[in-house]
C-alpha positions as CSV (number, residue, x, y, z in Angstrom):
1,M,39.6,44.5,37.7
2,A,36.1,45.0,36.3
3,V,37.7,45.3,32.8
4,L,39.5,42.0,33.3
5,I,36.3,40.3,34.4
6,V,34.6,41.5,31.2
7,L,37.5,40.3,29.0
8,S,37.5,36.9,30.8
9,A,33.8,36.6,30.4
10,L,34.2,37.4,26.7
11,F,36.7,34.6,26.1
12,S,34.8,32.1,28.2
13,G,31.5,32.8,26.5
14,S,33.1,32.6,23.0
15,E,34.6,29.2,23.8
16,A,31.2,27.9,24.9
17,A,29.3,29.4,22.0
18,L,31.7,28.4,19.2
19,F,32.2,24.8,20.4
20,S,28.5,24.2,21.1
21,L,27.5,24.9,17.5
22,T,25.8,22.0,15.7
23,P,26.9,21.1,12.2
24,R,23.8,22.8,10.8
25,S,24.6,26.0,12.8
26,R,28.1,26.0,11.5
27,K,26.8,26.0,7.9
28,S,24.5,28.9,8.8
29,L,27.5,31.0,10.0
30,V,28.7,31.4,6.4
31,R,25.4,33.1,5.5
32,A,25.4,35.3,8.6
33,G,27.5,38.2,7.3
34,I,31.1,39.1,7.9
35,G,31.1,38.1,11.5
36,G,29.7,34.7,10.7
37,R,32.2,34.1,8.0
38,I,35.1,35.1,10.3
39,A,33.8,32.7,13.0
40,A,33.4,29.9,10.5
41,G,37.0,30.5,9.3
42,L,38.3,30.3,12.9
43,L,36.4,27.0,13.4
44,E,38.3,25.4,10.5
45,N,41.3,25.1,12.8
46,P,39.7,24.3,16.2
47,E,42.9,23.4,18.0
48,R,44.5,26.8,17.1
49,L,41.3,28.6,18.2
50,L,41.0,26.8,21.5
51,S,44.7,27.3,22.3
52,A,44.3,31.0,21.7
53,I,41.2,31.3,23.8
54,L,42.7,29.4,26.7
55,F,45.9,31.4,26.5
56,W,44.1,34.7,26.7
57,N,41.8,33.5,29.4
58,L,44.7,32.2,31.5
59,L,46.6,35.4,31.1
60,I,43.7,37.6,32.1
61,N,42.8,35.4,35.1
62,M,46.4,35.4,36.3
63,T,46.5,39.2,36.0
64,Y,43.2,39.5,37.9
65,F,44.5,37.3,40.8
66,A,47.8,39.2,40.9
67,I,45.9,42.5,41.3
68,A,43.6,40.9,43.8
69,A,46.6,39.7,45.8
70,I,48.2,43.1,45.8
71,V,45.0,44.9,46.9
72,G,44.4,42.2,49.6
73,G,47.9,42.7,50.9
74,K,47.5,46.5,51.1
75,L,44.1,46.1,52.8
76,E,45.6,43.8,55.4
77,H,48.2,46.4,56.4
78,H,45.8,49.3,56.2
79,P,44.8,50.6,59.7
80,A,41.1,51.1,58.7
81,A,40.7,47.6,57.1
82,G,42.6,44.9,58.8
83,H,43.1,41.1,58.4
84,S,39.4,40.2,58.3
85,F,38.5,42.8,55.6
86,A,41.4,41.5,53.4
87,I,40.2,37.9,53.6
88,A,36.6,39.0,52.8
89,F,37.9,41.0,49.8
90,T,39.9,38.0,48.5
91,V,36.9,35.6,48.8
92,A,34.6,38.1,47.1
93,S,37.1,38.6,44.3
94,L,37.3,34.8,43.8
95,M,33.5,34.3,43.8
96,T,33.1,37.3,41.4
97,I,35.4,36.0,38.7
98,I,34.0,32.4,39.0
99,F,30.4,33.6,38.6
100,F,30.7,36.5,36.2
101,S,33.6,35.2,34.1
102,E,32.8,31.5,33.9
103,M,29.4,30.4,35.0
104,L,27.2,33.2,33.8
105,P,28.8,33.9,30.3
106,K,28.9,30.2,29.4
107,S,25.3,29.6,30.5
108,L,24.2,32.5,28.4
109,A,26.4,31.6,25.4
110,V,24.9,28.1,25.0
111,L,21.4,29.6,24.8
112,A,22.2,31.5,21.7
113,P,25.5,30.2,20.3
114,L,24.9,31.2,16.7
115,R,24.1,34.9,17.4
116,L,27.0,35.2,19.9
117,S,29.4,33.6,17.4
118,V,28.6,36.2,14.8
119,L,29.2,39.1,17.3
120,I,32.5,37.8,18.7
121,G,34.0,36.7,15.4
122,P,35.9,39.9,14.5
123,P,37.4,40.6,18.0
124,L,38.3,37.0,18.5
125,L,40.1,36.9,15.1
126,L,42.3,39.9,16.3
127,A,43.0,38.1,19.6
128,V,44.0,34.9,17.7
129,R,46.3,36.8,15.3
130,V,48.1,38.6,18.2
131,V,48.9,35.3,20.0
132,S,49.5,33.2,16.8
133,P,53.4,33.5,17.0
134,A,53.4,31.8,20.4
135,L,50.9,29.0,19.5
136,P,53.5,26.7,17.8
137,L,55.5,26.7,21.1
138,V,52.3,25.9,23.1
139,A,51.6,23.0,20.7
140,V,55.1,21.6,21.0
141,T,54.9,21.9,24.8
142,N,51.6,20.0,24.9
143,Q,52.9,17.3,22.7
144,A,56.1,16.9,24.7
145,A,54.1,16.8,28.0
146,S,51.7,14.2,26.6
147,R,54.6,11.9,25.6
148,L,56.4,12.3,28.9
149,I,53.5,12.2,31.4
150,W,51.2,9.7,29.8
151,P,53.0,7.8,27.0
152,S,51.4,4.4,27.7
153,F,47.8,5.4,27.1
154,E,46.1,3.2,24.5
155,P,42.7,3.4,22.8
156,E,40.0,1.5,24.5
157,P,38.7,-1.6,22.7
158,E,35.4,-1.4,20.9
159,I,32.4,-2.1,23.1
160,D,30.8,-5.5,22.4
161,L,27.1,-5.8,21.9
162,A,26.9,-8.4,24.7
163,D,28.4,-5.9,27.1
164,I,25.9,-3.3,26.2
165,E,23.0,-5.7,26.6
166,R,24.3,-6.8,30.0
167,A,24.4,-3.2,31.1
168,I,20.8,-2.7,30.0
169,E,19.7,-5.8,31.8
170,L,21.2,-4.5,35.0
171,G,19.6,-1.1,34.5
172,T,15.9,-1.9,34.0
173,D,13.3,-4.4,35.3
174,D,10.7,-3.6,32.5
175,A,10.7,-6.6,30.2
176,A,9.1,-4.7,27.3
177,L,11.5,-1.8,27.6
178,L,14.4,-4.2,27.9
179,Q,13.4,-5.9,24.6
180,R,13.0,-2.6,22.7
181,E,16.4,-1.3,24.0
182,R,18.1,-4.6,23.0
183,M,16.5,-4.3,19.5
184,A,17.7,-0.7,19.1
185,L,21.2,-1.6,20.2
186,R,21.4,-4.6,17.9
187,G,20.3,-2.3,15.1
188,L,23.1,0.2,15.9
189,V,25.7,-2.6,15.8
190,E,24.3,-4.1,12.6
191,I,24.4,-0.9,10.6
192,A,28.2,-0.7,11.4
193,E,28.5,-4.1,9.6
194,T,25.8,-3.7,6.9
195,R,26.7,-2.3,3.5
196,V,24.4,0.3,2.0
197,N,23.5,-1.9,-1.0
198,E,21.8,-4.2,1.5
199,L,19.5,-1.5,2.8
200,M,18.9,0.8,-0.2
201,R,15.8,1.0,-2.3
202,P,16.6,-0.1,-5.8
203,R,16.1,2.3,-8.7
204,S,12.9,0.7,-9.8
205,R,11.3,1.3,-6.3
206,L,12.0,5.0,-6.1
207,W,9.7,8.0,-6.7
208,L,11.5,9.7,-9.6
209,C,10.5,12.9,-11.4
210,N,12.3,15.1,-14.0
211,D,9.7,17.9,-14.2
212,L,8.3,19.5,-11.1
213,S,6.0,21.8,-13.0
214,D,3.7,19.0,-13.9
215,R,1.9,18.6,-10.5
216,N,-0.7,16.1,-11.8
217,A,1.9,13.7,-13.2
218,I,3.7,13.8,-9.8
219,I,0.6,13.0,-7.8
220,E,-0.5,10.2,-10.1
221,Q,2.8,8.3,-9.7
222,P,2.8,5.4,-7.3
223,L,4.2,6.5,-3.9
224,H,7.2,4.2,-3.1
225,S,8.7,6.3,-0.4
226,N,8.4,9.6,1.5
227,Y,10.9,11.3,-0.8
228,L,10.5,12.6,-4.3
229,M,13.7,12.3,-6.3
230,L,14.4,14.9,-8.9
231,V,16.5,13.5,-11.8
232,D,18.4,15.3,-14.6
233,N,18.5,14.4,-18.3
234,D,20.9,11.6,-17.6
235,E,18.5,10.0,-15.2
236,M,20.8,10.8,-12.2
237,I,19.2,12.0,-9.0
238,I,20.3,15.5,-8.2
239,K,17.9,16.6,-5.5
240,S,15.2,15.2,-3.2
241,I,12.1,16.6,-1.6
242,G,10.7,15.3,1.7
243,V,7.0,15.1,0.8
244,R,6.0,13.9,4.3
245,M,6.7,17.4,5.6
246,L,4.8,19.3,2.8
247,R,1.4,20.8,2.9
248,P,-1.0,20.8,-0.1
249,S,-0.3,24.5,-0.7
250,H,3.4,23.7,-1.0
251,L,2.8,21.7,-4.2
252,D,2.8,24.9,-6.2
253,D,6.4,25.6,-5.3
254,L,8.2,22.3,-4.9
255,V,11.5,23.7,-6.2
256,S,12.0,25.7,-3.0
257,F,11.8,22.6,-0.9
258,A,14.3,20.5,-2.9
259,E,17.6,19.8,-1.2
260,P,20.9,18.4,-2.6
261,V,21.8,14.7,-2.2
262,I,25.1,13.0,-1.4
263,Y,26.6,10.2,-3.5
264,V,28.1,7.0,-1.9
265,P,29.5,3.8,-3.3
266,W,27.5,0.7,-3.0
267,S,30.2,-0.9,-0.8
268,A,30.0,1.8,1.9
269,Y,28.8,0.8,5.3
270,V,25.4,2.2,6.5
271,S,27.0,3.7,9.6
272,Q,29.4,5.7,7.3
273,V,26.4,6.9,5.2
274,L,24.6,8.0,8.3
275,D,27.6,10.0,9.5
276,L,27.8,11.7,6.0
277,L,24.1,12.5,6.0
278,N,24.4,14.1,9.5
279,E,27.6,15.9,8.6
280,E,26.2,17.4,5.3
281,D,22.7,17.8,6.8
282,R,21.1,15.8,4.0
283,S,18.2,13.3,3.9
284,V,19.0,11.2,0.9
285,A,22.1,9.3,-0.2
286,V,22.3,8.1,-3.8
287,V,24.0,4.8,-4.2
288,V,26.3,4.3,-7.3
289,N,28.1,1.2,-8.5
290,E,31.7,0.8,-9.5
291,F,30.9,2.4,-12.9
292,G,29.4,5.5,-11.4
293,E,25.9,4.4,-12.4
294,F,23.0,5.2,-10.1
295,V,21.5,1.9,-8.8
296,G,19.4,3.0,-5.8
297,A,19.1,5.4,-2.8
298,V,18.8,5.2,0.9
299,T,17.2,7.8,3.1
300,I,17.8,8.8,6.7
301,D,14.3,7.5,7.4
302,D,15.3,4.0,6.1
303,I,18.3,3.9,8.4
304,L,16.5,5.1,11.5
305,R,13.7,2.7,10.8
306,R,16.2,-0.1,10.5
307,V,17.7,0.8,13.9
308,L,14.6,1.8,15.9
309,A,11.7,-0.2,14.3
310,P,13.0,-3.2,12.4
311,R,10.2,-4.8,10.5
312,H,11.7,-8.3,10.5
313,D,13.9,-8.4,13.6
314,E,15.5,-11.8,14.1
315,G,14.3,-12.3,17.7
316,F,11.2,-10.2,17.9
317,L,9.7,-11.2,14.6
318,S,11.5,-14.5,14.0
319,E,8.3,-16.3,13.0
320,S,7.5,-13.9,10.2
321,S,11.1,-13.3,8.9
322,V,12.0,-17.1,8.6
323,Q,9.0,-19.2,7.6
324,E,9.4,-23.0,7.2
325,I,7.0,-23.9,4.4
326,E,7.8,-27.6,4.5
327,P,10.8,-29.7,5.6
328,G,13.9,-28.5,3.7
329,R,12.1,-25.4,2.3
330,Y,12.0,-21.9,3.8
331,R,10.8,-18.5,3.0
332,V,13.1,-15.8,4.4
333,W,13.0,-12.0,4.5
334,G,16.1,-10.5,2.9
335,S,17.2,-8.5,5.9
336,V,17.7,-11.6,8.0
337,S,21.4,-11.9,8.9
338,V,23.5,-14.7,7.2
339,R,24.7,-15.6,10.7
340,S,21.3,-16.3,12.1
341,L,20.1,-18.2,9.0
342,S,23.2,-20.4,8.9
343,K,22.6,-21.2,12.6
344,R,19.0,-22.1,11.9
345,L,20.0,-24.3,9.0
346,D,22.9,-25.8,10.9
347,I,25.5,-25.0,8.2
348,D,28.8,-23.2,8.2
349,V,28.9,-20.2,5.8
350,N,31.7,-17.7,5.1
351,C,29.8,-14.4,5.3
352,E,32.8,-12.1,5.3
353,G,31.9,-8.7,3.9
354,V,28.1,-9.2,4.0
355,T,25.6,-9.2,6.8
356,T,22.1,-10.0,5.4
357,I,20.8,-12.7,3.1
358,A,20.0,-10.1,0.4
359,G,23.5,-8.9,0.6
360,Y,24.8,-12.4,0.2
361,I,22.8,-12.9,-3.0
362,G,23.9,-9.5,-4.2
363,R,27.5,-10.4,-3.7
364,Q,27.1,-13.7,-5.5
365,N,25.4,-12.1,-8.5
366,E,27.3,-8.8,-8.3
367,R,24.2,-6.7,-8.5
368,V,21.2,-5.6,-6.4
369,P,19.0,-8.7,-5.7
370,R,16.0,-9.0,-8.0
371,P,13.4,-11.7,-8.6
372,G,15.0,-14.7,-10.3
373,D,18.4,-14.3,-8.8
374,T,19.9,-17.4,-7.2
375,A,22.9,-18.2,-5.0
376,P,24.3,-21.4,-3.5
377,M,24.8,-21.6,0.3
378,D,26.3,-24.9,1.3
379,R,23.8,-27.5,0.3
380,F,21.0,-25.0,0.0
381,T,19.9,-22.8,-2.9
382,L,18.7,-19.3,-2.3
383,S,16.2,-17.8,-4.8
384,V,14.7,-14.3,-4.8
385,V,11.0,-14.9,-5.4
386,E,9.3,-11.6,-4.5
387,Q,10.2,-8.0,-4.2
388,E,8.5,-5.4,-1.9
389,D,9.1,-1.7,-1.2
390,E,11.3,-2.5,1.9
391,G,13.2,-5.5,0.5
392,V,12.9,-9.0,-1.0
393,W,11.6,-12.4,0.0
394,I,13.9,-15.3,-0.6
395,E,13.2,-19.0,-0.9
396,V,15.7,-21.4,0.7
397,L,15.7,-24.9,-0.7
398,D,17.6,-27.8,0.6
399,G,19.4,-29.7,-2.2
400,N,19.2,-33.0,-0.3
401,R,15.5,-32.9,0.4
402,S,13.3,-35.5,-1.2
403,E,10.4,-34.4,-3.4
404,P,6.9,-35.5,-2.3
405,G,6.7,-38.1,-5.1
406,D,10.0,-39.6,-4.1
407,R,8.9,-39.8,-0.5
408,D,5.7,-41.6,-1.5
409,D,7.8,-44.1,-3.5
410,E,10.1,-44.7,-0.6
411,A,7.2,-45.3,1.7
412,T,5.6,-47.8,-0.7
413,T,8.9,-49.6,-1.1
């Protein structure tokens, strides 16, 4: 029975260790020797791995309880033991396997999942191969049971922002905290509807370098972001360096701190880019157009700042993001949503496929907004008048407004 407890603990701990690994830890498995590579290979088919672990765990536990029942029956009929001793043995056997085969190994496994995964990789591979012929039958049985027992289950609808805000209002009485949480939730919802070209930094606003050996040239460049972009001979970004994490002594060996980047199309949603950055454990996504040309880049810092600390939030900073210069003339920050501006101007605009005013102008001109670009919006004309590190300022002019001279003439008449 002690051997069965050890085997059950091995499979329980391996399940907790392997399936608690973070994406970064899974990538580290490949560089952790033979055991790590074996564990990484097993995780490529998680359903097969989990089925094998559960099969062996169930088989071992059933064998353990069968032996415990036989021993308990013999103790009950033994003249020196009796009924009470048999019950005590059964309860002790149950508590032993619960603690030593489930609670303790899983608690220890999640503390050091990477190290344990490397150790259990080879024996677990053998266990999976032994039970592999029976796994297709298990999969078919599970699929048949799911169709027969719960065939009417349907995916739940997406949670609406209003429902989330209502839940927050019911959960806190702190007005300041409520406002911050609402801003963060609005940011999360917006990145699911915002395309990456609306948030990215254009090529002209990036910190580019093609020679890391010239430290003085790097330092003298204007600092547009917290990332130094390393470009090749074709002026394409190939790596990035997070300079905010560097010390002065690190400038002598910048190459060792460079990490690869990912490439995304300009039409991708920000939420998709964030998922890719987390999955690949990268910090910078290079944005390319339909011709494969590099047009800008977005960092994970930019995305998180947009969610957690929006500079021009519609509600919190409405006065600074939409400024009325005079009747019929406005100055608007590019990240203001088309929906909120159209509501402010009392017009009906088809904003399908775009979220922000900058994105609307970019869609109309088929390029990243730059000073001088214009776009019509109902009776208004949008013009990009100023570009900053974090976006653009746009002038909104009502086509029906009267010029000051015209108004004076009308007043005189």
